[in-house]
VEXLUMKE-308454 format. One line per 10 residues: number of its first residue (from 1); their letters; for each residue x negated, z negated, y negated of N, C-alpha, C, O, CB. Coordinates in steps of 0.2 Angstrom, whole numbers, always signed. Glycine has a CB too. Layout:
N
NUM) a) X:Z:Y:X:Z:Y:X:Z:Y:X:Z:Y:X:Z:Y  ... $
This chain:
92
1) mdkikslyqc) -260:+790:-403:-255:+785:-403:-258:+779:-406:-263:+776:-404:-252:+784:-396  -255:+776:-411:-257:+770:-414:-255:+764:-409:-250:+763:-406:-253:+769:-421  -260:+759:-409:-259:+753:-405:-255:+748:-409:-257:+747:-415:-266:+750:-403  -250:+745:-407:-246:+740:-410:-249:+734:-410:-251:+732:-404:-239:+740:-408  -250:+730:-415:-253:+724:-415:-248:+719:-413:-242:+720:-414:-256:+722:-422  -250:+714:-409:-246:+708:-407:-244:+704:-413:-247:+705:-419:-249:+704:-402  -239:+700:-413:-237:+696:-418:-242:+691:-420:-244:+690:-426:-230:+692:-417  -246:+688:-415:-251:+684:-416:-257:+687:-420:-260:+684:-425:-254:+681:-409  -258:+693:-418:-264:+697:-422:-261:+698:-429:-265:+698:-434:-265:+704:-419  -255:+699:-430:-252:+701:-437:-253:+694:-441:-255:+695:-447:-245:+703:-437 $
11) fsdggvppee) -252:+689:-439:-253:+682:-442:-260:+681:-444:-262:+680:-449:-250:+676:-439  -264:+682:-439:-272:+681:-439:-275:+686:-444:-279:+684:-449:-275:+682:-433  -273:+692:-444:-276:+697:-448:-272:+698:-455:-275:+700:-460:-275:+704:-445  -266:+695:-456:-263:+695:-462:-264:+689:-467:-261:+689:-472:-255:+694:-460  -269:+685:-465:-271:+681:-470:-268:+674:-469:-269:+669:-474:-270:+683:-477  -265:+672:-464:-263:+666:-463:-269:+661:-461:-272:+663:-456:-257:+665:-457  -270:+656:-464:-276:+652:-463:-276:+649:-456:-270:+647:-453:-276:+646:-468  -281:+649:-452:-282:+646:-445:-278:+639:-444:-276:+638:-439:-289:+646:-443  -279:+635:-450:-276:+628:-449:-268:+629:-449:-265:+624:-448:-278:+624:-454  -265:+635:-451:-258:+635:-451:-256:+639:-445:-250:+642:-444:-256:+639:-457 $
21) idhhysdlyv) -260:+640:-440:-258:+643:-433:-260:+638:-428:-266:+636:-428:-262:+650:-432  -256:+637:-423:-257:+632:-418:-253:+635:-412:-250:+640:-412:-255:+625:-420  -253:+631:-407:-249:+633:-401:-248:+627:-396:-251:+622:-397:-253:+639:-397  -244:+628:-391:-243:+624:-386:-242:+629:-380:-237:+632:-379:-237:+619:-386  -247:+629:-375:-247:+634:-370:-246:+641:-373:-250:+643:-377:-242:+632:-364  -241:+644:-371:-240:+651:-373:-236:+652:-379:-235:+657:-382:-237:+655:-367  -233:+646:-382:-229:+646:-388:-234:+646:-394:-238:+642:-395:-224:+640:-388  -232:+650:-399:-236:+651:-405:-232:+647:-410:-226:+647:-411:-237:+658:-407  -236:+643:-414:-234:+639:-419:-237:+642:-426:-243:+642:-426:-235:+631:-419  -233:+643:-431:-236:+646:-437:-232:+642:-443:-226:+642:-443:-235:+653:-438 $
31) kvslksrril) -236:+639:-447:-233:+635:-453:-228:+640:-457:-230:+646:-458:-238:+632:-457  -222:+638:-459:-218:+642:-463:-220:+642:-470:-222:+637:-473:-211:+639:-463  -221:+648:-472:-223:+650:-479:-221:+656:-481:-218:+660:-477:-231:+649:-480  -221:+658:-487:-219:+665:-490:-223:+670:-486:-220:+675:-484:-220:+666:-497  -229:+669:-485:-234:+674:-481:-231:+675:-474:-231:+680:-472:-241:+672:-482  -231:+669:-471:-229:+669:-463:-222:+672:-463:-221:+676:-458:-229:+663:-460  -217:+671:-467:-211:+674:-467:-211:+681:-468:-207:+685:-464:-206:+670:-472  -215:+683:-473:-215:+691:-474:-218:+694:-468:-216:+699:-466:-220:+692:-480  -223:+691:-465:-227:+694:-459:-222:+695:-453:-221:+700:-450:-233:+690:-457  -218:+689:-452:-213:+689:-446:-208:+695:-448:-206:+698:-443:-210:+682:-446 $
41) edyqkstgvr) -205:+695:-454:-200:+700:-455:-202:+707:-455:-199:+711:-452:-197:+699:-462  -208:+708:-457:-211:+715:-457:-213:+717:-450:-211:+723:-448:-218:+715:-461  -215:+712:-446:-216:+714:-439:-210:+716:-435:-210:+721:-431:-220:+708:-435  -205:+712:-436:-198:+714:-433:-196:+720:-435:-193:+724:-431:-193:+708:-434  -196:+722:-442:-194:+728:-444:-198:+734:-442:-195:+739:-440:-194:+728:-452  -204:+733:-442:-209:+739:-440:-209:+740:-432:-210:+746:-430:-216:+738:-442  -208:+735:-428:-208:+736:-421:-201:+736:-417:-201:+739:-412:-212:+730:-418  -196:+734:-421:-190:+734:-418:-189:+728:-413:-184:+727:-409:-188:+740:-414  -194:+724:-412:-194:+718:-408:-191:+712:-411:-193:+710:-417:-202:+716:-406  -186:+709:-408:-183:+703:-411:-187:+697:-408:-187:+696:-402:-175:+703:-409 $
51) cfaqvfkand) -190:+693:-413:-193:+687:-411:-189:+681:-411:-185:+680:-416:-199:+686:-415  -189:+677:-406:-185:+671:-406:-189:+665:-409:-193:+661:-406:-183:+669:-399  -189:+665:-416:-193:+660:-420:-189:+655:-422:-184:+655:-426:-196:+664:-426  -189:+649:-419:-186:+643:-420:-190:+639:-426:-196:+639:-425:-185:+638:-414  -187:+636:-430:-190:+632:-435:-190:+625:-434:-184:+622:-432:-188:+633:-442  -195:+621:-434:-195:+614:-433:-199:+610:-438:-204:+613:-441:-197:+612:-426  -197:+604:-439:-201:+600:-444:-206:+596:-440:-204:+592:-435:-197:+595:-448  -213:+596:-441:-218:+593:-438:-218:+586:-439:-216:+583:-444:-225:+596:-440  -219:+582:-433:-219:+575:-434:-225:+572:-437:-225:+566:-440:-220:+572:-427  -230:+576:-439:-236:+573:-442:-236:+574:-450:-241:+573:-453:-242:+577:-440 $
61) gsgywydiaf) -230:+576:-452:-229:+577:-459:-232:+583:-462:-232:+584:-468:-232:+571:-463  -234:+588:-458:-237:+594:-461:-231:+600:-463:-233:+605:-464:-241:+597:-455  -225:+598:-462:-220:+602:-465:-216:+606:-459:-216:+604:-453:-223:+607:-469  -214:+612:-461:-210:+616:-456:-214:+621:-453:-218:+624:-456:-204:+619:-460  -213:+622:-447:-217:+627:-443:-212:+632:-439:-206:+630:-437:-222:+624:-438  -214:+638:-438:-211:+642:-433:-213:+641:-426:-219:+640:-425:-212:+650:-435  -209:+641:-421:-210:+640:-414:-208:+647:-411:-202:+648:-410:-207:+634:-410  -213:+651:-409:-212:+658:-407:-214:+658:-399:-220:+658:-398:-215:+663:-411  -209:+658:-395:-210:+658:-388:-214:+664:-385:-213:+669:-387:-203:+658:-384  -219:+662:-381:-223:+667:-377:-227:+671:-382:-230:+677:-379:-219:+671:-373 $
71) aydpfwidta) -229:+670:-388:-232:+674:-392:-240:+672:-394:-243:+675:-398:-229:+674:-399  -242:+667:-390:-249:+665:-391:-254:+669:-387:-255:+667:-381:-250:+657:-390  -257:+675:-389:-261:+679:-386:-266:+676:-381:-267:+678:-376:-264:+684:-390  -270:+671:-384:-276:+669:-380:-274:+665:-374:-277:+665:-369:-279:+663:-384  -268:+663:-374:-265:+660:-367:-264:+665:-362:-267:+664:-356:-258:+656:-368  -262:+671:-364:-261:+676:-359:-267:+680:-357:-268:+682:-351:-256:+682:-362  -272:+680:-362:-278:+683:-360:-282:+679:-355:-285:+681:-350:-283:+684:-366  -282:+672:-356:-285:+667:-352:-282:+667:-345:-285:+667:-340:-285:+660:-355  -275:+668:-345:-271:+668:-338:-273:+674:-334:-274:+673:-328:-264:+667:-340  -273:+680:-338:-275:+686:-334:-282:+685:-331:-284:+688:-326:-275:+692:-339 $
81) rkdresyggf) -287:+682:-335:-294:+682:-333:-294:+677:-327:-297:+679:-322:-298:+679:-338  -290:+672:-327:-290:+667:-321:-287:+670:-315:-289:+669:-309:-286:+661:-323  -282:+674:-316:-279:+678:-310:-284:+683:-307:-284:+683:-301:-272:+681:-313  -287:+686:-311:-292:+691:-309:-298:+688:-305:-300:+690:-299:-296:+695:-314  -300:+682:-307:-305:+678:-303:-302:+675:-297:-305:+675:-292:-307:+672:-308  -296:+673:-297:-293:+670:-291:-291:+676:-286:-292:+674:-280:-286:+667:-293  -290:+682:-288:-288:+687:-283:-294:+692:-282:-293:+698:-280:-282:+691:-285  -300:+690:-283:-306:+694:-282:-306:+700:-286:-308:+705:-284:-306:+696:-275  -304:+700:-292:-304:+706:-297:-298:+709:-297:-297:+714:-301:-309:+710:-294  -293:+708:-293:-286:+711:-293:-281:+706:-295:-279:+702:-292:-285:+714:-286 $
91) ap) -278:+708:-301:-273:+703:-304:-266:+706:-301:-265:+712:-301:-272:+703:-311  -262:+702:-298:-255:+705:-296:-251:+708:-301:-246:+710:-299:-251:+699:-293 $
């Protein structure tokens, strides 16, 4: 069985530069570009997962970005690690 990559992994592995990927807590921010749009569309088609990607204009003048709720993997990995530590190795 093939493992399905997360959307975050698809952006990272798909050639989106690190400076065009950001986050706020668990929300993933990706700069809007032809490449990021293609990756987002391909991900939704290949997985059947509908992503709630809102577009916003950054206040710092860096252009338009996707805001994709709950898609920033490192947040969830860190949260799971902290839960395991808090519960003595057992995450709820």
